[in-house]
N, C-alpha and C positions, 0 to 999 in steps of 0.2 A: 563611432559605429554602435548600432543597437545590439549589443552582445546578448541582451536578455531575449532577443528574438532569434538567436542563432542556435541551431541544433549543435549538440556537443561533438558530433562527427566533424562538422566544419570548424568548430572551435579548436579541436585537436590538430587539424591541418594548419590553422593559423599559428598555433603555438609552435609546431614543428618547423614552420617556415620563418619563425622569428618575426612575424607580423605583429604580434602582441606578446607581452610577457605574462606569466602567471600572476605576478605582483600587480600588474595593471588590471588584469581581469578581476582579481580578488578585490581590489580597491573599488572597481566599478560596481560590483555587487554589494559591497559593504555600504557604499554611498546610497544605493537604491534601498537597502534594508533600513537605513536611517531615515530616508524620505518616505518609506512605506509602512511606518509603524501603525498606521490606522487599521491595517488588516489584522493585527495581532497574530501574525503568523509565526513569529519567533519568541521563544522563552529565554534564550540566553545567546548572546553574541560576544565574542572575545576578539576584537579587531587585531590586537597585538599578536595573539597566537596564530590567527588566520594568516596574517602577513608574514609571520615567521615561517609558516609552512610553505607559503607561496615562494618565498626566497629560496628555500631548499629545493622546491620543484624547478625553479629557474636554473639552479646549479646542475640538477640532473639533466635538464634539457641541453644546457650548454656543453656538458661533458659527454653527451651522447649516450647516457644511461636511461633515458626516458622510455617509457612504454606508452601505449596509445592514449591513456587517460591522464597522464602526468600533467599537473598544472591546472586541471579543470576544477572549478569550485563545485562543492556539493553540500546540501543541507541534510542533517540527520534528524529523524523523528526522535523526540525526547524519551522514547522507550529504549533506545540504544545507549548503554553506558559509554561515556566518552571522556577520556582524560583531558583535563583543562577546562571542560565545560560542565555546568550543572547537569545532573541526570535525575529528573524528578518524576517522570511519567505523568507530568501535569497534576501532581497531587500535593496537597499541603503536608501530608505525612512524610514526604521526601524533600520538602522545601530546603534548598541550599545544599543538598547532598552532592558531593563530587566523588566520582569513582576513581580508584587507583589504577584501573586498567581499562582497555578498550574492548568493546564487543568485537567479535570476529568480523562482522560486517564492516565496522568502522576501520579495523586494522587492515582488512583486505583492500579497502578503497584508499587507505591513507598513505602518508609518506613512508617509504621503506626505511628501516633502521636495523640495528643488530638483532632486535627482538622480532622484527617483522620484515624480513628481507624481500618478501614478494608483494609488498604493498603496491597498489596501482598508481600512487603518487598524487591522488586528488587532495584538494585543499578543503578543509572543513570550514564552512561559513558560520555554523552555529546549530542550535537545537530548536526544532520546530514544535509548536503547540499541538495539542492532541486532546482527545477525551481522556479523562483520568483513568489510568491503567488500561487504556485502549477500550474502555467500556462505553460505547455510544455510537450513534450514527449521524451526529450533527456537529460535533466539536463544541457543543454547549455545556458539556460536563467537565470541562477543564477548571481546575481550581484558580486559574489565572485569566479567566474570561474567555468568551467565545471567539473563534476565528470568523472573520467576515469573508464573504464570497467576492472575489475581485470582479465578477461579472455583475453583481448587484449587492451592495453592502447591506441591504436589508434582509438578505437571505443567508442561509447557512452555507458553509463550505463543504459539508459532509464530514463523516468521521469513520474511524477515529483518527485517521491520518490527515485531518483537515488542514493543519498547519503546513505540512509538506506540500499538499495540493495547492493551497493559496500562495505559498512562496513561489512555486514555479509559475503559476498562472499570472501572478502579479509581477513577474520578472525580478524577484528577489533572490532567485537561485536558478541556475540552468537546469538542474536535475535534483532529485531528492530521494531519500530512502523512506520506506514506510513499512508497516506490518499489517497483515491481513488475517484476522481471526474468524470473521464472518462476512467479509466484504470491505474491510477497512482501507484497502488500497483502491479497489475498483470503484466503489461508490463515490468517494471524494474526487477521484480522477474524472468520473463522469460528470459530477456537479460543477467541476471547474474547467471542463473542456480539455482534459489531458489524456495521455496514454499511460496506463499502469498495468503491471502484471504481477499476479500472485503465482509463484512457481509451485511445482509439486511439493508436497510435504517432504522435508528432508533434503531438498536441493540446497538450501541456504542455512547455514549454522544458526541455531538459536542461542548460542553461548553469548552471554552479555546482553540479551534482551530481557528487560524486566517482565517477567511472565504474567500473562493473564490466564490463558487456557493452553496448557503445554501440548496437548494432542491436536490443537487447531492452529496455533500461532505459526505464521510463516512470513519471513521478510521478503521484500521485493522492491523494485525501482518504480519511480514515477518521472515522466518526462513529457516532452511535447510530441515525440514521434516514437514509432516502434523501433527504429534504428537506435535511438538514444537508450531505450529500455534494454535492447539487446546488448549494447556495449556495457551498460552498468551491471546488468545481471551476470554477464560473463566474468566481470571482476569480483562481484559479490560472492559468487558460488564456488564453494570448495569443500572437500571433505575435512571435517574437524573432529578429531578424536575426543575433544572435550564435550561434544554433544552426542549423546548415545543414539539420537535419531538421525544423525547426519549420514547421508548416503555415501558408501565407500567410493562410488564412481562419480560423485558429484563434481561438477566443474567441466565446462566445455565452452566452445564458441557458439553462443546462441544466435549469432547473426549469420551463420554460414549459409543459410538458405535464402536470405533476404531478397537477393536479386536473381534467384533462380526460378524457373518455371516449376510448378508443382509436380508435374509428371515428367519423368526422365525421358528424354527423346523428343519432347514437344518443343518445336522451334517457332511456334506462333506467338509473336510478341503481343498480339492483340488479345490473346486468350491465355495469360500466364497461369491461370488457376484451373485449366482444363484437367479433369480427372478428380478434382476435389469434390467431396460430398459434404454438403452443409446441412446439418440436422436442425430443424425448427421444432422445438418441443411445443406441443399444443397447449400444455399447461402454463407456458410462459406468456401466452397471448390470450389468456382468458379474462374473466371479470376482474376488475381492479387495476388493470393497466390503463394509464392515461392515453387518450386517443392520439395526442401529438407524439408521445414516445413510441407508440405502436407504429405510427406512420413513418417515423424516421428509421426505425429498425427494419421495417419492411422494405423501405427504399434502399437501405444498405444491403439487404439480402438480394435485391434485384441487381444492384451494381456488381455484387460478387458473381451473380449469375451471368451478367454481361462479360465478366472477366473469364468465363469458362466453367465456373462451378455449377454443380447440380444441386438443386434444393430438394430435401427429403423431409417429410414429416416424421417426427419421432415422438415418443412418449416417455415422460418421467413421472409416473403416476404418484410417487410419494413426495412430490415437491412440497405440498402443503404441510406435511409432517416435519419438514426440516426446521420450522420455527419452534414447535414444542420440544423437539429432540435437542436442538441447539441450546435452548434456554433451560434445559435440565443439565446437560453435560458441561457446558461452558461455566455456569455458576458453580457447579460442583468442583471443578478444577480450580476456579478462582478462589473459592473459600479455603482451599488447601494452600495454594500458592501465596495468598496474601496474609496467611497466618504469621509469616515471618516479620511483618511490620507491627511490632508490639511496643515500641517506645523504649526498648532496652538497649539494643546495640547501636542503632543509628536512626536518623530521622526524627520526626516530631515526638515530643513527650509532653504530656499535660503538665501544667504548672503546679497544680494542687491535687493531691491524692492521699488516701489513708494508708493503703498497703499495696502490695504487688498486684493483687487482683483488681483493685480500684484503678491503679495506674494503667493496666492493660485496657480496661473498659473505657476510661476517659480519653486515653491517647488515641485509641482507634475511633471512638465516637467523634472526637474533635478533628482528627486527622483525615478521615475518609469523607468523601462527598456522598450525597444521597443515593446516586445510582450505584456506586461501588458497595455501599452498605446493603442496598436492596439485593444485589447479586450474591453477596456473601451470605446473607440470610437465606436466600433461596437455595444456594448450594449446600449450606449446612443442613437444611431441612431434608433435601432429597438424599443426603448421605446418612441420615439418621437411621438407627435400627428400627425396622418396621416399615420404612419407606424406601430403602435401598432397592429391594427387589421390585417394588411396584413402579418406581420412577427411573432410577439410574440404570438398572439392569435392562429394563425394557427399552430405554432410549438407546443403549448400546446395540441392542438387537436390531432396532429399526435403522440405526446408522449403517449397519451392514447391508440392509435391504436397499437403502438409498444408493449406496455404492454399487450394488448389483444392478440397479436400474440404469445407471450410467453405462455400465459395461454392455448391457443389452442394447442400449442406444448406439454405442460405438460399433456394434456389429453392422449397423446400417449406414453409418456416416463416419467422417474423419474428424470433423469439428462440429460443435454445437453453437448455434447463434441465438441470442435472445437479448432482452433488455437487461441493463444493470440494475435498475430500480424501477418501481411502478410509476414514479413521477420524477420531475426535476427537483432542484433544490427548493425547499420550502422556506417560508419566512421565519426569521428568528423568533423563537417562543411559540410557534404555531403548534408543535407537537410535544413540547417538553413537559406538559402537565399530564400527558397520557402515555405512559411507557409502552403500553400494548400497541398503540398506533405507531410509535417509533420502531418497535420491534418488527412490525409488519413490513416496513420499508426494506428489510433485508431478505425478503422471501426468495429472490432470484439468485442471491449470492451465497447463502448459508450452506446449501447442499454441497457445493464444491469443496468447502473446507471440511465438512463431515466426511467426504469421500477422499480427501487429500489430493484432489486433481488440480492441474494448472488452469488458470483462467485469467482473462485480461479484459480491460475496458478500453474502448477505442471511440473517439469522438465521431458522431454520425449525424449531427444536426442541432437545431435550436427550436425552442418552442416560440409561441407568439410573443412572449415577453423577453425574447433574446437570452434565454437561459440555456446552457449547453445540455445536450442529450448524449448519452454514451451507449454503445452496444457492447454486449458481452460475448466474447469468444471463449469456449471451454474445450479443452483438449483431453486426450487420454493421458495416462501417467507418462511423465518425462517427454512430453511432446512440445515443450516450450519453444524450441527453435521453429517448429512447424507453425505454431500459433503466431509467432512473430512474423513469419513469412507471409501468412494470410493478411495480417494487419498491415504490413508494409506495402503489399500489393494494392490493398484497398486505399491506403494513403497516397499511393502514386496516382490513383485515379480520382481522388477527392481532395478537398481543401479544408475540411472542417477543422483539422488539427492545426491549421495555420492561422485561424482567426484569433484576434486579440481583443480582450475586453476594452470597451470604450473608456472605462474609468482608469485604465492603465496606460501611461504614456511611455 
């Protein structure tokens, strides 16, 4: 059976019915990982440990102690520290590092034990490639080489969670975890024809995530369907006292509305989204948006309208300011977070140096990639005395205004619909020499991170070169279940999410 084409909801039923074992499933995907090395999606695989976890999952299933996701394989972005696998954030400065503990997300999804009694019982397949320290939009900034797009190997997979996206799109994992600081789940999901969701800030614990920008980073799932993402997010999300930003009431069944009509009391199965107001921001459909992307997103909006939704034009006037605001705040936080990588306690250390200061300088110069060094320098600059008020403080003020724009829009609509990115996946090397052009690709995704809102990517078409196009759904705070409901109803009426790349067998 082609398990790599099977949604995890059906996989869970097959495991419960003993039609397949977790060991068989895990070996199936390990074999595919070995055969699919050309995509460069994985940085570390430990087949022995994966099969050991699968054996434990099979015992849980046979003893009647399994929960919904027990025995299903999952891949983790290399930004999550994971016992038994290397945790490098795709950086030379952490090459070979192994963590003594699991990130909360990894523990929540993993095999339950005395230290983790509530684990979902999923089996870790390995660690996926990414942009170094999650800094990038194409997965070309990895110290271990770029990830290739399974839809066309000459194109990028998107970033920074490109390895996770490529792994699922190429059938090297049924689902995967990612992190989203400025669009790093949604954009690679769109480029690889997947569904991915960034939940509200605080929904998922950041404990054990190698930090980039702490006020923006948020973990989330990537899969083929909205139902897969709902299942994974429900297991990932929980309150964590070790994360001071973790919401006290985080953790719920995010799939509870999937098969319900939007409006209570509506029994019209042909119009399941009757009563839903979908906002179309005029700023998202302005100059700079590729015509084929605009066409696909507009067709998706018409399909939602056919399902009963009402389309409403809204405005997010500060959209263009999200890029300068993000590239002041995120580098400022990164310059602080990455100061811990100094060659003293762990990670890369320069071979030759004169004194402690020289060791710091050489270790960081040799260990960090060019994009990471660029952002550290920008961040240090905007935090300097004399520039803090002019840049950092002003950016924080505009951040509040951007969040207020969204609240004004949500007075007119329930969800906001737009493109994920201005274009489809570009060719490898096409934008890497011009950082500003690369930064502009995040114009539609950055603002939701600045505001802390939930948002997701849903496949909605292809361009003339058969490259996937994704639409973005944005919700108000803590409306993940409703976003997933809209996406699920859309996927019941379309088949974009079922398409498979011709290069993937």
